[in-house]
OpenMM code with the backbone's topology and positions (N, CA, C; nanometers):
from openmm import Vec3, app, unit

residues = "ILE GLY VAL ALA THR SER GLU LEU SER GLN VAL VAL ALA ALA THR GLU ALA ALA TYR ILE LEU LYS TYR LYS SER SER LYS ASN TYR ARG LYS LEU SER LYS GLN GLN MET VAL ASP CYS GLY PRO SER PHE SER GLU TYR LEU ARG GLY CYS ASN GLY GLY VAL LEU GLU ALA ALA TYR SER TYR LEU HIS GLN LYS GLY ILE SER GLU ALA GLU ASP TYR PRO TYR ILE GLY VAL LYS GLY LYS CYS LYS GLU GLY SER VAL ARG GLN PHE LEU LYS ILE ARG GLY TYR ASN ILE LEU ARG GLU ILE ASN LYS ASP GLY ILE LEU THR MET LEU ALA LYS GLN PRO VAL SER MET ALA ILE GLN VAL VAL PRO TYR MET LYS LEU TYR SER GLY GLY ILE ILE ASP ILE LYS GLY PRO CYS GLY PHE PHE TYR ASN HIS ALA ILE MET ALA MET ARG TYR SER LEU ASP THR GLU PHE PRO TYR PHE ILE LEU LYS ASN THR PHE GLY".split()
positions = [
    Vec3(0.0693, -0.1198, -0.0014),
    Vec3(-0.0064, 0.0160, 0.0090),
    Vec3(0.1006, 0.1238, 0.0135),
    Vec3(0.0986, 0.1839, -0.1073),
    Vec3(0.1804, 0.2961, -0.1296),
    Vec3(0.1037, 0.4237, -0.1000),
    Vec3(0.2034, 0.5113, -0.0156),
    Vec3(0.1366, 0.6413, 0.0290),
    Vec3(0.2228, 0.7531, 0.0444),
    Vec3(0.2077, 0.8677, 0.0303),
    Vec3(0.2994, 0.9892, 0.0409),
    Vec3(0.3608, 0.9929, 0.1825),
    Vec3(0.5026, 1.0336, 0.1783),
    Vec3(0.5630, 1.0340, 0.2889),
    Vec3(0.4936, 1.1054, 0.4023),
    Vec3(0.4483, 1.2210, 0.3883),
    Vec3(0.3862, 1.2934, 0.5113),
    Vec3(0.2681, 1.1524, 0.5807),
    Vec3(0.2238, 1.0980, 0.4945),
    Vec3(0.1411, 1.0145, 0.5412),
    Vec3(0.2053, 0.8922, 0.6183),
    Vec3(0.3426, 0.8528, 0.5845),
    Vec3(0.4149, 0.7560, 0.6726),
    Vec3(0.4210, 0.7920, 0.8166),
    Vec3(0.3869, 0.9457, 0.8409),
    Vec3(0.4067, 0.9737, 0.9650),
    Vec3(0.3188, 0.9264, 1.0610),
    Vec3(0.2109, 0.8679, 1.0074),
    Vec3(0.0828, 0.7892, 1.0823),
    Vec3(0.1554, 0.6717, 1.1249),
    Vec3(0.2290, 0.6133, 1.1046),
    Vec3(0.3225, 0.5130, 1.1424),
    Vec3(0.3913, 0.5329, 1.2828),
    Vec3(0.4518, 0.6507, 1.2620),
    Vec3(0.5179, 0.7223, 1.3922),
    Vec3(0.4340, 0.7544, 1.4638),
    Vec3(0.3067, 0.8177, 1.4594),
    Vec3(0.2417, 0.8622, 1.5400),
    Vec3(0.1465, 0.7360, 1.6050),
    Vec3(0.1342, 0.6471, 1.5428),
    Vec3(0.0771, 0.5154, 1.6075),
    Vec3(0.1550, 0.4719, 1.6963),
    Vec3(0.2977, 0.4798, 1.6481),
    Vec3(0.3999, 0.4046, 1.7573),
    Vec3(0.4145, 0.5087, 1.9060),
    Vec3(0.4021, 0.6315, 1.8536),
    Vec3(0.4086, 0.7160, 1.9623),
    Vec3(0.2713, 0.6877, 2.0663),
    Vec3(0.1842, 0.6690, 1.9966),
    Vec3(0.0446, 0.6447, 2.0934),
    Vec3(0.0644, 0.5048, 2.1652),
    Vec3(0.1235, 0.4155, 2.0856),
    Vec3(0.1097, 0.2802, 2.1622),
    Vec3(0.2176, 0.2918, 2.2824),
    Vec3(0.3129, 0.3690, 2.2801),
    Vec3(0.4284, 0.4069, 2.3893),
    Vec3(0.3352, 0.4686, 2.4845),
    Vec3(0.2587, 0.5635, 2.4801),
    Vec3(0.1757, 0.6319, 2.5751),
    Vec3(0.0951, 0.5207, 2.6417),
    Vec3(0.0391, 0.4372, 2.5698),
    Vec3(-0.0559, 0.3645, 2.6194),
    Vec3(0.0136, 0.2541, 2.7262),
    Vec3(0.1209, 0.2152, 2.6747),
    Vec3(0.2170, 0.1035, 2.7413),
    Vec3(0.2349, 0.1721, 2.8826),
    Vec3(0.2981, 0.2897, 2.8833),
    Vec3(0.3117, 0.3651, 3.0321),
    Vec3(0.2179, 0.4283, 3.1003),
    Vec3(0.0875, 0.4132, 3.0292),
    Vec3(-0.0415, 0.4825, 3.1088),
    Vec3(-0.0361, 0.6131, 3.1373),
    Vec3(0.0438, 0.7264, 3.0569),
    Vec3(0.0273, 0.8532, 3.0888),
    Vec3(0.1150, 0.9115, 2.9796),
    Vec3(0.0136, 1.0297, 2.9304),
    Vec3(0.0807, 1.1132, 2.8266),
    Vec3(0.2225, 1.1996, 2.8680),
    Vec3(0.2319, 1.1966, 2.9991),
    Vec3(0.3615, 1.2698, 3.0365),
    Vec3(0.4824, 1.1908, 3.0000),
    Vec3(0.4505, 1.0679, 2.9560),
    Vec3(0.5687, 0.9784, 2.9041),
    Vec3(0.5767, 1.0004, 2.7484),
    Vec3(0.5150, 1.0868, 2.7037),
    Vec3(0.5178, 1.1248, 2.5357),
    Vec3(0.6407, 1.1318, 2.4959),
    Vec3(0.6726, 1.0942, 2.4008),
    Vec3(0.8358, 1.1143, 2.3459),
    Vec3(0.7800, 1.1020, 2.1794),
    Vec3(0.8296, 1.2321, 2.1272),
    Vec3(0.8278, 1.2445, 1.9858),
    Vec3(0.9206, 1.1730, 1.9255),
    Vec3(0.8742, 1.1047, 1.8245),
    Vec3(0.9828, 1.0070, 1.7442),
    Vec3(1.0278, 1.0685, 1.6087),
    Vec3(1.1327, 1.0023, 1.5633),
    Vec3(1.1749, 1.0964, 1.4393),
    Vec3(1.1228, 1.0408, 1.3139),
    Vec3(1.0468, 1.1266, 1.2309),
    Vec3(1.0146, 1.0925, 1.0965),
    Vec3(1.1281, 1.1007, 0.9904),
    Vec3(1.1986, 1.2028, 1.0355),
    Vec3(1.3180, 1.2130, 0.9464),
    Vec3(1.3824, 1.0850, 0.9255),
    Vec3(1.3910, 1.0059, 1.0389),
    Vec3(1.4900, 0.8967, 1.0084),
    Vec3(1.4225, 0.8131, 0.9005),
    Vec3(1.3018, 0.7907, 0.9048),
    Vec3(1.2043, 0.7097, 0.8291),
    Vec3(1.2515, 0.7566, 0.6889),
    Vec3(1.2600, 0.8957, 0.6502),
    Vec3(1.2588, 0.9658, 0.5321),
    Vec3(1.4089, 0.9304, 0.4919),
    Vec3(1.4933, 0.9644, 0.5740),
    Vec3(1.6554, 0.9362, 0.5491),
    Vec3(1.7014, 0.7857, 0.5368),
    Vec3(1.6431, 0.7203, 0.6152),
    Vec3(1.7242, 0.5848, 0.6263),
    Vec3(1.6211, 0.4694, 0.5681),
    Vec3(1.5095, 0.4714, 0.5260),
    Vec3(1.4113, 0.3830, 0.5074),
    Vec3(1.4551, 0.3344, 0.3464),
    Vec3(1.4827, 0.4010, 0.2771),
    Vec3(1.5153, 0.3684, 0.1360),
    Vec3(1.6243, 0.2687, 0.1275),
    Vec3(1.7305, 0.2829, 0.2057),
    Vec3(1.8288, 0.1974, 0.2090),
    Vec3(1.7916, 0.0244, 0.2855),
    Vec3(1.6744, 0.0477, 0.3662),
    Vec3(1.6195, -0.0511, 0.4151),
    Vec3(1.5327, -0.1535, 0.3301),
    Vec3(1.4552, -0.0714, 0.2510),
    Vec3(1.3418, -0.1571, 0.1532),
    Vec3(1.3425, -0.0377, 0.0488),
    Vec3(1.2691, -0.1211, -0.0614),
    Vec3(1.2744, -0.0576, -0.1979),
    Vec3(1.1281, 0.0002, -0.1696),
    Vec3(1.0450, -0.0426, -0.0959),
    Vec3(0.9050, -0.0026, -0.0617),
    Vec3(0.8868, 0.1300, 0.0511),
    Vec3(1.0183, 0.1865, 0.0772),
    Vec3(1.0370, 0.2916, 0.1574),
    Vec3(1.0878, 0.3984, 0.0680),
    Vec3(1.0511, 0.4781, 0.0260),
    Vec3(1.0987, 0.5790, -0.0852),
    Vec3(1.1205, 0.7474, -0.0472),
    Vec3(1.1737, 0.7731, 0.0757),
    Vec3(1.1984, 0.8990, 0.1322),
    Vec3(1.0784, 0.9760, 0.1016),
    Vec3(1.1044, 1.0756, 0.0520),
    Vec3(1.0194, 1.2056, 0.0170),
    Vec3(0.9321, 1.1439, -0.0955),
    Vec3(0.9182, 1.0424, -0.1469),
    Vec3(0.8177, 0.9864, -0.2500),
    Vec3(0.7351, 0.8822, -0.1955),
    Vec3(0.7357, 0.8542, -0.0777),
    Vec3(0.5974, 0.7571, -0.0162),
    Vec3(0.6678, 0.6430, 0.0298),
    Vec3(0.5838, 0.5616, 0.0489),
    Vec3(0.6416, 0.4095, 0.0942),
    Vec3(0.5012, 0.3401, 0.1158),
    Vec3(0.5492, 0.2422, 0.1950),
    Vec3(0.4263, 0.1413, 0.1987),
    Vec3(0.4225, 0.1014, 0.3603),
    Vec3(0.3200, 0.1160, 0.4259),
    Vec3(0.3010, 0.1183, 0.5684),
    Vec3(0.3519, -0.0103, 0.6046),
    Vec3(0.3650, -0.1308, 0.5746),
    Vec3(0.3992, -0.2445, 0.6089),
    Vec3(0.5667, -0.2535, 0.6381),
    Vec3(0.6230, -0.1663, 0.5188),
    Vec3(0.7551, -0.1711, 0.5212),
    Vec3(0.8111, -0.0828, 0.6445),
    Vec3(0.7264, 0.0288, 0.6611),
    Vec3(0.7400, 0.1280, 0.7611),
    Vec3(0.7526, 0.0556, 0.9202),
    Vec3(0.6511, -0.0487, 0.9235),
    Vec3(0.6421, -0.1121, 1.0521),
    Vec3(0.7459, -0.1993, 1.0797),
    Vec3(0.7988, -0.2755, 0.9375),
    Vec3(0.9034, -0.3690, 0.9489),
    Vec3(1.0315, -0.3043, 0.9718),
    Vec3(1.0680, -0.1699, 0.9341),
    Vec3(1.1836, -0.0810, 0.9581),
    Vec3(1.1945, -0.0628, 1.1368),
    Vec3(1.0746, -0.0291, 1.1897),
    Vec3(1.0512, 0.0286, 1.3154),
    Vec3(1.1081, -0.1185, 1.4042),
    Vec3(1.0468, -0.2507, 1.3373),
    Vec3(1.0485, -0.3686, 1.4280),
    Vec3(1.2119, -0.3852, 1.4125),
    Vec3(1.2736, -0.3823, 1.2862),
    Vec3(1.4020, -0.4185, 1.2803),
    Vec3(1.5280, -0.3293, 1.3266),
    Vec3(1.4914, -0.2037, 1.2993),
    Vec3(1.6081, -0.1101, 1.3095),
    Vec3(1.5721, -0.0222, 1.4379),
    Vec3(1.4557, -0.0063, 1.4592),
    Vec3(1.4096, 0.0929, 1.5632),
    Vec3(1.4135, 0.2185, 1.5184),
    Vec3(1.3814, 0.3303, 1.6220),
    Vec3(1.3585, 0.4778, 1.5924),
    Vec3(1.4420, 0.5549, 1.6768),
    Vec3(1.4665, 0.6705, 1.6347),
    Vec3(1.5383, 0.7840, 1.7580),
    Vec3(1.4003, 0.8635, 1.7718),
    Vec3(1.4329, 0.9479, 1.8790),
    Vec3(1.3509, 1.0466, 1.9208),
    Vec3(1.3764, 1.1560, 1.8522),
    Vec3(1.3029, 1.2413, 1.8187),
    Vec3(1.2766, 1.3500, 1.7250),
    Vec3(1.4072, 1.4516, 1.7558),
    Vec3(1.3942, 1.4813, 1.8866),
    Vec3(1.5021, 1.5652, 1.9339),
    Vec3(1.6533, 1.5170, 1.9056),
    Vec3(1.6648, 1.3801, 1.8911),
    Vec3(1.7832, 1.3251, 1.8519),
    Vec3(1.8357, 1.3369, 1.7013),
    Vec3(1.7149, 1.3254, 1.6349),
    Vec3(1.7169, 1.3064, 1.4825),
    Vec3(1.6109, 1.3849, 1.4199),
    Vec3(1.6153, 1.5486, 1.4130),
    Vec3(1.5389, 1.6212, 1.4170),
    Vec3(1.4754, 1.6188, 1.2468),
    Vec3(1.3460, 1.6759, 1.2234),
    Vec3(1.2609, 1.6783, 1.1089),
    Vec3(1.3295, 1.7979, 1.0371),
    Vec3(1.3454, 1.7837, 0.9139),
    Vec3(1.4143, 1.8879, 0.8075),
    Vec3(1.3117, 1.9075, 0.6922),
    Vec3(1.2419, 1.8037, 0.6486),
    Vec3(1.1465, 1.8263, 0.5330),
    Vec3(1.1985, 1.7697, 0.4118),
    Vec3(1.3417, 1.7245, 0.3882),
    Vec3(1.4004, 1.6928, 0.2588),
    Vec3(1.4507, 1.5636, 0.3342),
    Vec3(1.4985, 1.4802, 0.2017),
    Vec3(1.5786, 1.3718, 0.2248),
    Vec3(1.7222, 1.3944, 0.2376),
    Vec3(1.7745, 1.3652, 0.3545),
    Vec3(1.9013, 1.3586, 0.3807),
    Vec3(1.9995, 1.2516, 0.3996),
    Vec3(2.1107, 1.2564, 0.4307),
    Vec3(2.2147, 1.1247, 0.4552),
    Vec3(2.1393, 1.0582, 0.5856),
    Vec3(2.1495, 0.9398, 0.5815),
    Vec3(2.1094, 0.8663, 0.6921),
    Vec3(2.1940, 0.8443, 0.7946),
    Vec3(2.1522, 0.9045, 0.9092),
    Vec3(2.2379, 0.9025, 1.0396),
    Vec3(2.2276, 0.7803, 1.1628),
    Vec3(2.1667, 0.6874, 1.0905),
    Vec3(2.1301, 0.6005, 1.1871),
    Vec3(2.1994, 0.5469, 1.2824),
    Vec3(2.3224, 0.5271, 1.2466),
    Vec3(2.4310, 0.4523, 1.3146),
    Vec3(2.4919, 0.5674, 1.4307),
    Vec3(2.4745, 0.6918, 1.4007),
    Vec3(2.5132, 0.8246, 1.4981),
    Vec3(2.4228, 0.8876, 1.5797),
    Vec3(2.2857, 0.8212, 1.5895),
    Vec3(2.1826, 0.8703, 1.6965),
    Vec3(2.1557, 0.7631, 1.7704),
    Vec3(2.1278, 0.8062, 1.8891),
    Vec3(2.0536, 0.7027, 1.9914),
    Vec3(1.9376, 0.6241, 1.9680),
    Vec3(1.9257, 0.5035, 1.9175),
    Vec3(1.8160, 0.4391, 1.9060),
    Vec3(1.7143, 0.4496, 2.0667),
    Vec3(1.6021, 0.4723, 2.0350),
    Vec3(1.5022, 0.5013, 2.1408),
    Vec3(1.4352, 0.4181, 2.1540),
    Vec3(1.3643, 0.3281, 2.0680),
    Vec3(1.2754, 0.2002, 2.0860),
    Vec3(1.2831, 0.1312, 1.9503),
    Vec3(1.2583, 0.0151, 1.9681),
    Vec3(1.2085, -0.0828, 1.8705),
    Vec3(1.0884, -0.1525, 1.9043),
    Vec3(1.0090, -0.1645, 1.7866),
    Vec3(0.8664, -0.2179, 1.8339),
    Vec3(0.9031, -0.3716, 1.8271),
    Vec3(0.8161, -0.4372, 1.8920),
    Vec3(0.8309, -0.5819, 1.9196),
    Vec3(0.7512, -0.6623, 1.8056),
    Vec3(0.6624, -0.5912, 1.7473),
    Vec3(0.6130, -0.6777, 1.6230),
    Vec3(0.4802, -0.5798, 1.5776),
    Vec3(0.4071, -0.6377, 1.4849),
    Vec3(0.3027, -0.5545, 1.4485),
    Vec3(0.2271, -0.6566, 1.3745),
    Vec3(0.0886, -0.6060, 1.3393),
    Vec3(-0.0119, -0.6874, 1.2702),
    Vec3(-0.0713, -0.6397, 1.1507),
    Vec3(-0.0805, -0.7078, 1.0278),
    Vec3(-0.1537, -0.6615, 0.9260),
    Vec3(-0.2859, -0.7400, 0.9066),
    Vec3(-0.3964, -0.6391, 0.8928),
    Vec3(-0.5250, -0.7017, 0.8564),
    Vec3(-0.5350, -0.7173, 0.7138),
    Vec3(-0.5128, -0.8286, 0.6423),
    Vec3(-0.5248, -0.8538, 0.5346),
    Vec3(-0.6438, -0.8505, 0.4772),
    Vec3(-0.7639, -0.9125, 0.5313),
    Vec3(-0.8817, -0.8526, 0.4693),
    Vec3(-0.9495, -0.7421, 0.5681),
    Vec3(-0.9802, -0.6636, 0.4620),
    Vec3(-1.0426, -0.5388, 0.5263),
    Vec3(-1.1716, -0.5993, 0.5940),
    Vec3(-1.1952, -0.5402, 0.7192),
    Vec3(-1.3306, -0.5939, 0.7890),
    Vec3(-1.3554, -0.4977, 0.9037),
    Vec3(-1.4687, -0.4419, 0.9552),
    Vec3(-1.4913, -0.3563, 1.0539),
    Vec3(-1.4416, -0.4508, 1.2009),
    Vec3(-1.4840, -0.5944, 1.1809),
    Vec3(-1.4686, -0.6629, 1.3312),
    Vec3(-1.3101, -0.6540, 1.3503),
    Vec3(-1.2178, -0.6754, 1.2408),
    Vec3(-1.0962, -0.6886, 1.2735),
    Vec3(-1.0319, -0.5691, 1.2951),
    Vec3(-1.0849, -0.4688, 1.2229),
    Vec3(-1.0137, -0.3208, 1.2656),
    Vec3(-1.0638, -0.2930, 1.4347),
    Vec3(-1.1847, -0.3301, 1.4850),
    Vec3(-1.2425, -0.2780, 1.6157),
    Vec3(-1.1375, -0.3826, 1.7307),
    Vec3(-1.1088, -0.4991, 1.6671),
    Vec3(-1.0144, -0.5624, 1.7759),
    Vec3(-0.8846, -0.5064, 1.7811),
    Vec3(-0.8535, -0.4809, 1.6632),
    Vec3(-0.7063, -0.4085, 1.6548),
    Vec3(-0.7083, -0.2643, 1.7530),
    Vec3(-0.8309, -0.1980, 1.7143),
    Vec3(-0.8350, -0.0745, 1.7855),
    Vec3(-0.8672, -0.0619, 1.9349),
    Vec3(-0.8916, -0.1870, 1.9707),
    Vec3(-0.9352, -0.2017, 2.1114),
    Vec3(-0.8032, -0.1946, 2.1882),
    Vec3(-0.6875, -0.2427, 2.1268),
    Vec3(-0.5842, -0.2162, 2.1927),
    Vec3(-0.5062, -0.1180, 2.1929),
    Vec3(-0.5049, -0.0284, 2.0510),
    Vec3(-0.4275, 0.0747, 2.0287),
    Vec3(-0.4705, 0.1542, 1.9161),
    Vec3(-0.3907, 0.2561, 1.8911),
    Vec3(-0.4448, 0.3174, 1.7444),
    Vec3(-0.3896, 0.2421, 1.6377),
    Vec3(-0.4555, 0.2524, 1.5163),
    Vec3(-0.4191, 0.1777, 1.4189),
    Vec3(-0.4029, 0.2476, 1.2876),
    Vec3(-0.2691, 0.2320, 1.2179),
    Vec3(-0.2536, 0.3006, 1.0867),
    Vec3(-0.3207, 0.2502, 0.9851),
    Vec3(-0.3933, 0.2948, 0.8640),
    Vec3(-0.4736, 0.2350, 0.7870),
    Vec3(-0.4617, 0.2997, 0.6621),
    Vec3(-0.4586, 0.2623, 0.5325),
    Vec3(-0.4465, 0.2924, 0.4115),
    Vec3(-0.5989, 0.3076, 0.3432),
    Vec3(-0.6174, 0.4056, 0.2750),
    Vec3(-0.7543, 0.4191, 0.2245),
    Vec3(-0.7323, 0.4985, 0.1016),
    Vec3(-0.8257, 0.4763, 0.0056),
    Vec3(-0.8581, 0.5627, -0.1103),
    Vec3(-0.9293, 0.6869, -0.0888),
    Vec3(-0.8475, 0.7852, -0.0987),
    Vec3(-0.8903, 0.9463, -0.0860),
    Vec3(-0.9556, 0.9648, -0.2304),
    Vec3(-1.0994, 1.0344, -0.1920),
    Vec3(-1.1780, 1.0878, -0.3053),
    Vec3(-1.1512, 1.2171, -0.3086),
    Vec3(-1.1537, 1.2995, -0.4155),
    Vec3(-1.1453, 1.4305, -0.4504),
    Vec3(-1.1938, 1.5191, -0.3130),
    Vec3(-1.2960, 1.5162, -0.2850),
    Vec3(-1.3652, 1.6027, -0.2020),
    Vec3(-1.3190, 1.5924, -0.0556),
    Vec3(-1.2254, 1.4724, -0.0331),
    Vec3(-1.1744, 1.4520, 0.1143),
    Vec3(-1.0439, 1.5533, 0.1173),
    Vec3(-1.0108, 1.5864, 0.0136),
    Vec3(-0.8472, 1.7024, 0.0184),
    Vec3(-0.9138, 1.8077, 0.0898),
    Vec3(-1.0438, 1.8414, 0.0727),
    Vec3(-1.1002, 1.9767, 0.0998),
    Vec3(-1.1583, 1.9671, 0.2423),
    Vec3(-1.1399, 1.8617, 0.3204),
    Vec3(-1.1985, 1.8225, 0.4442),
    Vec3(-1.1535, 1.9512, 0.5236),
    Vec3(-1.2368, 2.0048, 0.6511),
    Vec3(-1.1915, 2.0985, 0.7276),
    Vec3(-1.2489, 2.0726, 0.8472),
    Vec3(-1.3394, 1.9503, 0.8510),
    Vec3(-1.3944, 1.9092, 1.0017),
    Vec3(-1.5185, 1.8638, 0.9852),
    Vec3(-1.5837, 1.7650, 1.1034),
    Vec3(-1.7080, 1.7263, 1.0833),
    Vec3(-1.7099, 1.5917, 1.0274),
    Vec3(-1.8280, 1.5284, 1.0105),
    Vec3(-1.8406, 1.3895, 0.9886),
    Vec3(-1.8215, 1.3717, 0.8080),
    Vec3(-1.7607, 1.2862, 0.7636),
    Vec3(-1.7327, 1.2376, 0.6431),
    Vec3(-1.8219, 1.1000, 0.6442),
    Vec3(-1.9535, 1.1006, 0.5645),
    Vec3(-2.0265, 0.9955, 0.5307),
    Vec3(-2.0276, 0.9266, 0.4077),
    Vec3(-1.9439, 0.8345, 0.3852),
    Vec3(-1.9174, 0.7830, 0.2518),
    Vec3(-2.0464, 0.6749, 0.1949),
    Vec3(-2.1052, 0.7248, 0.1090),
    Vec3(-2.1936, 0.6122, 0.0586),
    Vec3(-2.1599, 0.5449, -0.0647),
    Vec3(-2.1917, 0.4390, -0.0842),
    Vec3(-2.1191, 0.3454, -0.1740),
    Vec3(-2.0142, 0.2532, -0.1537),
    Vec3(-1.9896, 0.1943, -0.2855),
    Vec3(-1.8700, 0.0734, -0.2468),
    Vec3(-1.7353, 0.1501, -0.2327),
    Vec3(-1.6431, 0.0837, -0.1504),
    Vec3(-1.5085, 0.1289, -0.1058),
    Vec3(-1.4322, 0.1017, -0.2332),
    Vec3(-1.3214, 0.1994, -0.2338),
    Vec3(-1.2234, 0.1824, -0.3572),
    Vec3(-1.1117, 0.0880, -0.3001),
    Vec3(-1.0206, 0.0458, -0.3977),
    Vec3(-0.9300, -0.0514, -0.3632),
    Vec3(-0.7840, -0.0080, -0.4229),
    Vec3(-0.7829, 0.1241, -0.4631),
    Vec3(-0.6439, 0.2144, -0.4820),
    Vec3(-0.6130, 0.2967, -0.3836),
    Vec3(-0.5298, 0.2478, -0.2846),
    Vec3(-0.4893, 0.2982, -0.1577),
    Vec3(-0.4003, 0.4121, -0.1804),
    Vec3(-0.4154, 0.5327, -0.1669),
    Vec3(-0.3133, 0.6328, -0.1902),
    Vec3(-0.3068, 0.7413, -0.0614),
    Vec3(-0.3607, 0.6921, 0.0478),
    Vec3(-0.3400, 0.7791, 0.1786),
    Vec3(-0.3521, 0.6930, 0.2983),
    Vec3(-0.2801, 0.7477, 0.4104),
    Vec3(-0.2710, 0.6730, 0.5368),
    Vec3(-0.3246, 0.7679, 0.6574),
    Vec3(-0.4200, 0.6910, 0.7201),
    Vec3(-0.4758, 0.7793, 0.8387),
    Vec3(-0.4556, 0.6701, 0.9657),
    Vec3(-0.4740, 0.7454, 1.0854),
    Vec3(-0.4792, 0.6615, 1.1768),
    Vec3(-0.6116, 0.6678, 1.2597),
    Vec3(-0.6521, 0.5606, 1.2914),
    Vec3(-0.7889, 0.5466, 1.3802),
    Vec3(-0.7420, 0.5313, 1.5078),
    Vec3(-0.8197, 0.6252, 1.5709),
    Vec3(-0.7890, 0.6271, 1.7102),
    Vec3(-0.8885, 0.5810, 1.8143),
    Vec3(-1.0108, 0.6149, 1.7928),
    Vec3(-1.1164, 0.5658, 1.8829),
    Vec3(-1.2362, 0.5156, 1.7722),
    Vec3(-1.3607, 0.4854, 1.8480),
    Vec3(-1.4646, 0.4519, 1.7720),
    Vec3(-1.5898, 0.4443, 1.8618),
    Vec3(-1.6885, 0.4571, 1.8360),
    Vec3(-1.8138, 0.4427, 1.9114),
    Vec3(-1.9135, 0.3822, 1.8302),
    Vec3(-1.9619, 0.2675, 1.8757),
    Vec3(-2.0824, 0.1904, 1.7948),
    Vec3(-2.2016, 0.1917, 1.8487),
    Vec3(-2.2101, 0.2734, 1.9873),
    Vec3(-2.3271, 0.2786, 2.0780),
    Vec3(-2.4120, 0.4215, 2.0539),
    Vec3(-2.3991, 0.4734, 1.9337),
    Vec3(-2.4672, 0.6027, 1.9119),
    Vec3(-2.5737, 0.5679, 1.8009),
    Vec3(-2.6446, 0.6828, 1.7592),
    Vec3(-2.7229, 0.6632, 1.6561),
    Vec3(-2.6750, 0.6770, 1.5253),
    Vec3(-2.5378, 0.7499, 1.5093),
    Vec3(-2.4377, 0.7127, 1.4125),
    Vec3(-2.3120, 0.6607, 1.4466),
    Vec3(-2.2915, 0.5393, 1.4339),
    Vec3(-2.1416, 0.4762, 1.4804),
    Vec3(-2.0609, 0.5424, 1.3981),
    Vec3(-1.9309, 0.5534, 1.4653),
    Vec3(-1.8286, 0.6341, 1.3949),
    Vec3(-1.6722, 0.6043, 1.4346),
    Vec3(-1.5929, 0.6409, 1.3549),
    Vec3(-1.4379, 0.6281, 1.3953),
    Vec3(-1.3872, 0.7685, 1.4267),
    Vec3(-1.2968, 0.7642, 1.4950),
    Vec3(-1.2288, 0.8983, 1.5107),
    Vec3(-1.0807, 0.8779, 1.4487),
    Vec3(-1.0465, 0.9582, 1.3394),
    Vec3(-0.9313, 0.9372, 1.2924),
    Vec3(-0.8441, 1.0524, 1.2950),
    Vec3(-0.7309, 1.0375, 1.2477),
    Vec3(-0.6228, 1.1276, 1.2734),
    Vec3(-0.5742, 1.1071, 1.1058),
    Vec3(-0.5618, 1.2472, 1.0689),
    Vec3(-0.5538, 1.2859, 0.9087),
    Vec3(-0.4405, 1.4027, 0.8844),
    Vec3(-0.3836, 1.3796, 0.7550),
    Vec3(-0.3012, 1.4747, 0.7404),
    Vec3(-0.3853, 1.6201, 0.6412),
    Vec3(-0.4773, 1.5661, 0.6299),
    Vec3(-0.5895, 1.6737, 0.5281),
    Vec3(-0.6553, 1.7562, 0.6523),
    Vec3(-0.6876, 1.8876, 0.5973),
    Vec3(-0.7602, 1.9622, 0.7052),
    Vec3(-0.6875, 2.0003, 0.8423),
] * unit.nanometer
topology = app.Topology()
chain = topology.addChain("A")
for resn in residues:
    res = topology.addResidue(resn, chain)
    for name in ("N", "CA", "C"):
        topology.addAtom(name, app.Element.getBySymbol(name[0]), res)
């Protein structure tokens, strides 16, 4: 699932959120290095393309095998630079990750009950103009995944069941 580099930040954001949940406090929040993924990802996997996007699974594989630094040790500059992976302190490695191969609500809810979930979706043109509120998509879902979001919470016990998503649009 290829997505733009700014959306790969959803993998980093989900990892930051999992860290907070593990330690049960937002005072333990640590901002992780998106720049490390941009600079070092391409030499790790052909599916991580620096400023030209990447694949969510490859990003999680990187975090599992290589780990990631804190943003203060490897700050974001917004352009691809030389990989400094060996010269900065690795802050954490993820123990593993799960990929939901068949898209279904129950699978997403099971994963989301434990922590925020990175997901790839197909963006339709009006979503780029999003400024707030509820997006109610009618009709079939597409299978041309071109954007990543992070599902954070959900409620099914309301008149209008919903997911709360973190997005880079709007």
